[in-house]
Each structure stands twice: as C-alpha cells, then as structure tokens.
C-alpha positions as CSV (number, residue, x, y, z in Angstrom):
1,X,123.4,-31.0,-62.3
2,X,125.2,-27.8,-63.4
3,X,123.5,-24.9,-65.2
4,X,124.9,-21.8,-66.8
5,X,123.1,-18.6,-67.4
6,X,123.8,-15.0,-68.2
7,X,121.8,-13.5,-65.3
8,X,120.7,-15.2,-62.1
9,X,118.2,-13.4,-59.8
10,X,117.8,-14.5,-56.2
11,X,114.2,-13.8,-55.1
12,X,111.0,-14.1,-57.1
13,X,109.2,-11.1,-55.6
14,X,107.8,-8.3,-57.8
15,X,111.1,-6.5,-57.8
16,X,113.2,-9.5,-58.8
17,X,110.7,-10.5,-61.5
18,X,110.6,-7.0,-62.9
19,X,114.4,-7.0,-63.0
20,X,114.2,-10.2,-64.9
21,X,111.8,-8.8,-67.5
22,X,113.9,-5.7,-67.9
23,X,117.0,-7.8,-68.6
24,X,115.2,-9.8,-71.2
25,X,114.0,-6.5,-72.8
26,X,117.4,-4.8,-72.9
27,X,119.7,-7.8,-73.7
28,X,119.3,-10.1,-76.7
29,X,119.6,-13.9,-76.6
30,X,120.3,-14.1,-72.8
31,X,119.3,-16.7,-70.3
32,X,117.7,-15.3,-67.2
33,X,116.9,-17.5,-64.2
34,X,115.0,-16.5,-61.1
35,X,115.4,-18.6,-57.9
36,X,112.4,-18.6,-55.6
37,X,112.8,-20.4,-52.3
38,X,109.1,-20.9,-51.9
39,X,106.7,-23.0,-54.1
40,X,105.0,-19.9,-55.5
41,X,105.6,-16.2,-56.1
42,X,104.2,-13.6,-53.7
43,X,104.6,-15.7,-50.6
44,X,106.2,-12.8,-48.6
45,X,106.2,-9.0,-49.0
46,X,105.1,-8.9,-52.6
47,X,101.9,-10.8,-51.8
48,X,101.3,-9.7,-48.3
49,X,101.3,-5.9,-48.7
50,X,98.1,-3.7,-48.9
51,X,98.0,-3.7,-52.7
52,X,97.9,0.1,-52.7
53,X,99.2,1.9,-55.8
54,X,100.8,4.8,-54.0
55,X,100.8,8.2,-55.8
56,X,104.2,9.4,-54.5
57,X,103.7,12.4,-52.3
58,X,105.2,11.0,-49.1
59,X,108.8,11.0,-50.3
60,X,111.5,13.6,-50.4
61,X,111.9,14.9,-54.0
62,X,115.6,13.9,-54.1
63,X,114.9,10.3,-53.2
64,X,114.7,7.2,-55.3
65,X,111.2,6.5,-53.9
66,X,110.0,9.9,-55.2
67,X,111.6,9.3,-58.5
68,X,109.9,5.9,-59.1
69,X,106.6,5.9,-57.2
70,X,104.5,7.9,-59.6
71,X,106.1,6.3,-62.7
72,X,105.6,2.9,-61.1
73,X,101.9,3.7,-60.4
74,X,101.4,4.4,-64.0
75,X,103.3,1.4,-65.2
76,X,101.5,-1.1,-62.9
77,X,98.2,0.5,-63.7
78,X,98.9,0.0,-67.4
79,X,99.6,-3.7,-66.9
80,X,96.6,-4.1,-64.6
81,X,94.2,-2.6,-67.1
82,X,95.7,-4.4,-70.1
83,X,95.4,-7.8,-68.5
84,X,92.2,-7.1,-66.6
85,X,93.5,-7.6,-63.1
86,X,90.9,-6.2,-60.6
87,X,91.5,-2.6,-59.5
88,X,89.6,-0.3,-57.1
89,X,90.0,3.4,-58.2
90,X,89.0,4.6,-54.8
91,X,91.5,7.5,-54.2
92,X,92.8,8.5,-50.8
93,X,92.2,11.3,-48.2
94,X,94.9,12.2,-45.7
95,X,93.4,13.9,-42.6
96,X,94.9,16.0,-39.9
97,X,94.3,15.9,-36.1
98,X,95.9,19.1,-34.8
99,X,98.0,22.2,-35.8
100,X,101.2,20.1,-35.9
101,X,99.6,17.9,-38.5
102,X,98.6,20.9,-40.6
103,X,102.3,21.9,-40.9
104,X,103.1,18.3,-42.0
105,X,100.2,18.3,-44.4
106,X,101.7,21.4,-46.0
107,X,105.0,19.5,-46.4
108,X,103.2,16.5,-48.0
109,X,101.4,18.9,-50.4
110,X,104.7,20.6,-51.4
111,X,106.4,17.2,-51.9
112,X,103.6,16.0,-54.0
113,X,103.8,19.1,-56.2
114,X,107.6,18.7,-56.5
115,X,107.1,15.0,-57.4
116,X,104.5,15.7,-60.1
117,X,101.6,14.2,-58.1
118,X,98.1,15.4,-58.6
119,X,96.8,16.5,-55.2
120,X,93.9,18.6,-54.0
121,X,94.2,20.5,-50.7
122,X,90.8,21.0,-49.3
123,X,89.0,22.6,-46.4
124,X,87.4,20.4,-43.8
125,X,83.9,21.6,-44.8
126,X,84.5,19.8,-48.2
127,X,85.8,16.5,-46.8
128,X,82.3,14.9,-47.0
129,X,82.4,15.2,-50.8
130,X,85.3,12.7,-50.8
131,X,84.7,10.6,-47.7
132,X,81.6,11.3,-45.6
133,X,82.7,9.1,-42.7
134,X,86.1,10.7,-42.2
135,X,87.0,13.8,-40.1
136,X,89.9,16.2,-40.2
137,X,91.2,19.3,-38.4
138,X,90.8,22.3,-40.7
139,X,92.3,20.7,-43.9
140,X,92.9,17.5,-45.8
141,X,94.6,16.2,-48.9
142,X,92.9,14.3,-51.7
143,X,94.9,11.9,-53.9
144,X,92.8,10.9,-56.9
145,X,95.6,8.8,-58.3
146,X,95.8,6.4,-55.4
147,X,94.2,3.0,-56.1
148,X,94.1,-0.6,-54.8
149,X,94.7,-3.8,-56.7
150,X,95.4,-7.5,-55.7
151,X,99.1,-7.8,-54.9
152,X,99.2,-11.6,-55.4
153,X,97.4,-11.4,-58.7
154,X,99.7,-8.7,-60.0
155,X,102.9,-10.5,-58.8
156,X,101.6,-13.7,-60.5
157,X,100.9,-11.7,-63.7
158,X,104.5,-10.4,-63.8
159,X,105.8,-13.9,-63.2
160,X,103.7,-15.2,-66.1
161,X,104.9,-12.4,-68.4
162,X,108.5,-13.1,-67.4
163,X,108.2,-16.7,-68.4
164,X,106.3,-15.9,-71.6
165,X,109.1,-13.5,-72.6
166,X,111.8,-16.2,-72.2
167,X,112.7,-16.2,-68.5
168,X,112.9,-19.2,-66.2
169,X,111.7,-19.6,-62.6
170,X,113.1,-22.4,-60.3
171,X,110.9,-22.9,-57.2
172,X,111.8,-24.4,-53.9
173,X,115.3,-23.3,-54.6
174,X,117.4,-22.0,-51.7
175,X,120.4,-19.9,-52.8
176,X,123.6,-21.0,-51.2
177,X,126.6,-18.9,-52.4
178,X,129.8,-20.9,-52.8
179,X,133.3,-19.5,-52.7
180,X,133.6,-19.2,-56.4
181,X,130.3,-17.2,-56.5
182,X,128.4,-20.1,-58.0
183,X,125.0,-20.8,-56.4
184,X,123.9,-24.2,-55.2
185,X,120.2,-24.8,-54.7
186,X,120.4,-28.2,-53.1
187,X,119.8,-30.0,-56.4
188,X,121.5,-27.7,-59.0
189,X,124.8,-25.8,-59.3
190,X,124.3,-22.5,-61.2
191,X,127.0,-20.4,-62.7
192,X,126.1,-16.9,-63.9
193,X,127.8,-13.9,-65.4
194,X,125.9,-11.6,-63.1
195,X,123.9,-12.3,-60.0
196,X,121.2,-10.0,-58.7
197,X,120.3,-10.4,-55.0
198,X,116.7,-9.4,-54.7
199,X,115.9,-11.7,-51.8
200,X,113.8,-9.3,-49.8
201,X,114.2,-9.9,-46.1
202,X,117.1,-12.3,-46.8
203,X,118.9,-9.8,-49.1
204,X,121.0,-8.1,-46.3
205,X,122.2,-11.4,-44.9
206,X,123.3,-12.6,-48.4
207,X,125.1,-9.2,-48.9
208,X,126.8,-9.4,-45.5
209,X,128.1,-12.9,-46.3
210,X,129.8,-11.3,-49.4
211,X,131.2,-8.3,-47.6
212,X,128.6,-5.8,-48.8
213,X,126.1,-3.6,-46.9
214,X,128.1,-3.5,-43.6
215,X,126.7,-0.1,-42.6
216,X,123.2,-1.6,-42.4
217,X,121.4,-3.9,-40.0
218,X,117.8,-5.1,-40.4
219,X,114.9,-4.7,-38.1
220,X,111.9,-6.7,-39.3
221,X,108.6,-5.0,-38.6
222,X,105.4,-7.0,-38.4
223,X,102.3,-5.5,-40.0
224,X,99.0,-6.8,-38.8
225,X,95.7,-5.9,-40.5
226,X,92.1,-6.6,-39.5
227,X,89.3,-6.6,-42.0
228,X,85.5,-6.4,-42.2
229,X,82.9,-6.4,-45.0
230,X,82.4,-3.0,-46.6
231,X,78.7,-3.2,-45.6
232,X,79.7,-2.8,-42.0
233,X,81.9,0.2,-42.7
234,X,80.9,1.8,-46.0
235,X,84.0,3.8,-46.8
236,X,84.4,5.3,-50.3
237,X,88.1,6.0,-50.1
238,X,91.3,5.1,-48.3
239,X,91.7,7.2,-45.1
240,X,95.2,7.9,-43.8
241,X,96.5,10.1,-41.0
242,X,99.4,12.5,-41.5
243,X,102.5,10.3,-40.9
244,X,105.3,10.9,-38.4
245,X,108.3,12.1,-40.6
246,X,110.8,10.4,-38.3
247,X,109.5,6.9,-39.1
248,X,109.0,5.1,-42.4
249,X,105.5,4.0,-41.3
250,X,102.2,5.6,-42.2
251,X,100.2,5.0,-39.0
252,X,96.9,3.2,-38.5
253,X,94.7,3.8,-41.5
254,X,91.8,2.4,-43.5
255,X,92.3,0.7,-46.9
256,X,89.9,-0.9,-49.2
257,X,90.2,-4.1,-51.3
258,X,89.1,-5.2,-54.7
259,X,86.7,-7.7,-53.1
260,X,84.6,-5.3,-51.0
261,X,86.5,-5.4,-47.8
262,X,87.8,-2.7,-45.5
263,X,91.1,-3.1,-43.6
264,X,92.2,-1.3,-40.5
265,X,95.9,-1.3,-39.6
266,X,98.7,-2.0,-39.9
267,X,100.8,-2.3,-36.8
268,X,104.5,-1.6,-37.0
269,X,105.8,-3.9,-34.4
270,X,109.5,-4.6,-34.3
271,X,110.2,-8.3,-34.2
272,X,113.3,-10.6,-34.2
273,X,112.8,-12.8,-37.2
274,X,112.8,-11.9,-40.9
275,X,109.9,-14.4,-41.4
276,X,108.4,-14.3,-37.9
277,X,104.8,-14.3,-38.8
278,X,103.9,-16.1,-35.6
279,X,105.4,-15.8,-32.2
280,X,106.5,-19.4,-32.5
281,X,108.2,-18.9,-35.9
282,X,111.9,-20.0,-36.1
283,X,114.5,-17.3,-35.5
284,X,118.1,-17.8,-36.3
285,X,121.3,-16.2,-35.0
286,X,121.7,-13.8,-37.9
287,X,118.2,-12.4,-37.2
288,X,118.9,-12.0,-33.5
289,X,122.2,-10.2,-34.1
290,X,120.8,-7.9,-36.8
291,X,117.7,-7.0,-34.8
292,X,119.8,-6.3,-31.7
293,X,122.1,-4.0,-33.6
294,X,119.2,-2.2,-35.0
295,X,117.4,-1.7,-31.7
296,X,120.6,-0.7,-29.9
297,X,121.6,1.9,-32.4
298,X,118.1,3.4,-32.6
299,X,118.2,3.5,-28.7
300,X,121.6,5.2,-28.7
301,X,120.4,7.9,-31.1
302,X,117.0,8.5,-29.5
303,X,116.0,6.5,-26.4
304,X,112.7,8.5,-26.2
305,X,111.9,7.9,-29.9
306,X,112.4,4.2,-29.6
307,X,110.3,4.0,-26.4
308,X,107.6,6.0,-28.1
309,X,107.6,3.7,-31.1
310,X,107.3,0.6,-28.8
311,X,104.6,2.4,-26.6
312,X,102.4,3.3,-29.6
313,X,102.8,0.1,-31.6
314,X,102.8,-2.9,-29.2
315,X,99.3,-2.2,-27.9
316,X,98.0,-2.4,-31.5
317,X,98.1,-6.2,-31.3
318,X,94.7,-5.6,-29.6
319,X,91.8,-4.9,-32.0
320,X,90.4,-2.5,-29.4
321,X,93.5,-0.3,-29.7
322,X,93.4,-0.4,-33.5
323,X,89.8,0.7,-33.4
324,X,90.5,3.4,-30.9
325,X,93.2,4.8,-33.2
326,X,90.9,4.4,-36.2
327,X,88.1,6.4,-34.6
328,X,90.4,9.5,-34.8
329,X,90.0,9.2,-38.5
330,X,86.5,7.8,-38.8
331,X,84.6,8.8,-35.6
332,X,81.4,6.8,-36.5
333,X,83.4,3.5,-36.4
334,X,81.1,1.2,-34.5
335,X,82.5,-1.1,-31.8
336,X,80.1,-3.8,-33.0
337,X,82.0,-4.2,-36.3
338,X,83.2,-7.8,-36.5
339,X,86.9,-7.6,-37.4
340,X,88.8,-10.7,-38.7
341,X,92.5,-11.3,-38.9
342,X,94.2,-10.6,-42.2
343,X,97.4,-12.5,-43.2
344,X,100.3,-10.5,-41.6
345,X,103.2,-9.1,-43.5
346,X,106.7,-8.2,-42.6
347,X,108.6,-5.1,-43.7
348,X,112.3,-5.8,-44.0
349,X,113.4,-2.4,-42.7
350,X,117.0,-1.4,-42.8
351,X,118.7,0.7,-40.1
352,X,121.7,2.9,-41.0
353,X,124.2,2.1,-38.3
354,X,126.3,5.3,-39.1
355,X,123.2,7.6,-38.8
356,X,121.6,5.4,-36.1
357,X,118.3,5.9,-37.9
358,X,115.8,4.1,-40.2
359,X,117.0,4.0,-43.8
360,X,114.2,5.9,-45.6
361,X,115.1,5.2,-49.3
362,X,115.8,2.3,-51.6
363,X,119.3,1.0,-51.3
364,X,121.3,-0.8,-54.1
365,X,125.0,-1.8,-53.8
366,X,127.3,-3.9,-56.0
367,X,130.6,-5.7,-55.7
368,X,132.2,-8.0,-58.3
369,X,129.5,-9.8,-60.3
370,X,126.9,-9.3,-57.6
371,X,124.2,-6.6,-57.4
372,X,122.4,-6.3,-54.0
373,X,118.9,-4.8,-53.7
374,X,119.0,-4.2,-50.0
375,X,116.1,-1.9,-49.2
376,X,113.1,-2.1,-51.5
377,X,110.3,-1.6,-48.9
378,X,107.2,0.5,-49.5
379,X,106.5,1.8,-52.0
380,X,108.6,-1.0,-53.5
381,X,105.6,-2.8,-54.9
382,X,104.2,0.3,-56.6
383,X,107.7,1.3,-57.9
384,X,108.9,-2.1,-59.0
385,X,108.9,-1.6,-62.8
386,X,110.9,1.7,-63.0
387,X,113.0,0.7,-60.1
388,X,114.0,-2.5,-61.9
389,X,114.9,-0.4,-65.0
390,X,117.1,1.8,-62.8
391,X,118.9,-1.3,-61.3
392,X,119.5,-2.8,-64.7
393,X,120.7,0.5,-66.3
394,X,123.0,1.6,-63.5
395,X,124.2,-1.7,-62.0
396,X,123.9,-4.4,-64.6
397,X,124.3,-3.1,-68.1
C-alpha cells in the first residue's frame, strides 16, 4: 500500500507529537502522519523520565534549553490543568555541600534570573521552612515553579489531542528510509513533502544514514531510580544537589510523584545500546560504534574526567550507594526504608566529536526534505511545546 502526506514525523514521543500539533496549527488542510515503532506512545524517554516540570535555571541564558524550558513549563502546566492530569506542585530545593557548591549555587541563581525564573536564595537556617528533612551548607535555592506530573499521562494526552486535531498515528511502524526518501514501514510505503526525524535515541542513526550529524556520536546513559512510599520518607519537596557543570547530569536527588511515592536516583551509567534497559538487551553494530566513538573522544579530552564519571556512577547500581549519596542531602534517611526498582530510562546523550565533550544543548539539523531533531534530552519533556514551535518555524515553514 502507498500513502502520501504533507508531513511525516518519525517518532511518537512528546517532541514528535508536539511538532505534529504545531504543523496542524500553522498549516491548513494538511495531512500529518506520525510513525511510532512501538504499540503505544511514551514507551521510551517520553514515558520513562521523572515527570519533573523544570523551571529553567540550570541552563546557560544563550542556550535553546534556557529559551524554551520556562515557556514549556507554563505551556505543559496549562494543558495539565485544563485536562485535569494529576500534578504535584511541590517545588524544589537545591542544596550545597561545601564552598565550591556555593560558587556554583551563585551561578545557578544568576542563570535563573537571566532566564526569567522565579528563585529564592535562602540561608541554611530557613531551609526547614521549605524542606525540614534536607540539609545544606550555608545557603540553598528554592524553586517554587518546579512541579511533577505523570509523564505517560501527559504524552498520551498530547497524542489524543493530535488525533482530535486531525493528525494520524501509525503504531508498530519501523521507519526504513529508501533511496528516493520515501519511508517503508514493512506494510506501507509513505511519500511525504517533508519528513521530521524525531526518533529519540534512534534519531542520530537515521541522520547518519542520510549524511547528517556527522560531528556527533551518541552515548546512551542508563538512569535507574528506586522508590518508596512517601510515608517512609515524608519529603515535602524535590531535593537536588548542586550539579557538576561539566556533565549534563544532575546527580543523585529525590523526586516526588503524583501517587505519593518518593524516588531516589538516578544513575548516569554509560551503556552500549540505545535501548539497553537490561544487561541482556540486544545491541547492534551501530550502537557499539557510536558508544565507542563517544567514550574514546571523551577519554582523549579528559581521561581523569571520564574515569571520575565511571567511578562515581557505576557503584550507584547498588541501592546502598544511592542511599549513601542521598544522605548528603537528607541526613535522616533511614537504612530501613524499603526501596523498590522503578522502570529505568535511557538518556540518548550526544557527544560533540569536534569538542570531545557532551553536547549540552538541543540540536536540530536539516538537509533536503528532512529535519533531524538530534538532541532533545532533558529538559526536552518540559520544553516540548515551544521547542516544537521553534522547529516548525525555523526548519519546516
């Protein structure tokens, strides 16, 4: 069977679906099809993230992440409230452990101010007013605009709205790009005027096959969370450490859920496969090559930095190590808490081979009738709606 459409989107995650909605909004009488290789939306990053609506103070003011995070927070919040998706308006504290952290805390506060984020910088003596169980060295940051929702429910809502607005989703549809830029799904040949590659962890491999994104490799990073009932650890807010600015990871922290759970984690363990949720998961040659390129280039740039990342992250597979790190933030954390495994997630993290460093911002490239969304990692979920508007305006329209 052959199908024709105006716009074809590969990947039914929150970014791809948001791009689809924006295309329907900005173009009249067009046919927009989303291909999703799984049998449901939210099977990977869009449904496996923490569900945190980030406020936007981690990111450099000149970055796309800073540009879209706060705006995305407001846009998602509006949808969540309108359609009555559960939300936990818990806020977040960022705590320091030493003098070095205080300097970084200052940078975060300045970034937040530059990005228009509402932040309070407080003295340690006042931390108990926000989170009695947390501790900090001298100062802390309070973000009142950080919240938590259900990532699967939100992604399903956006898929539902996309369909109601005239879009189509084809499930169980692997996208195989043919020489004439048509796409074969195994049962259907699709020809489109414009194709948007929003395939998450598969996006860079699709792009490489079309001669795009050659300066990037991908290092998948496994995020493992453990969780307990909030009665065992009655936190009021999210509790985060000051992150290491050299890495795009936020360190072990505590998040809450909309169903009265507390999560500790995540890990940031480099792995080989883009969907290697288990040690026995299948890994193909493209994964191996890309992961090797990433690790080798990070090693060449900073052997010590890569060794430190491995040394700090690999032990976090152990609950004992997660708890030990967590006690730096919440000293009263009891070893008797019964932690259970949360479904893991994978961050499709790009490495810039020219800079030999992690790519810290969103990346979009285009060639011919293809647009490739290559790096839409955190806060990609929070930023999805305005980021999709940016993609459509600058690369599609």
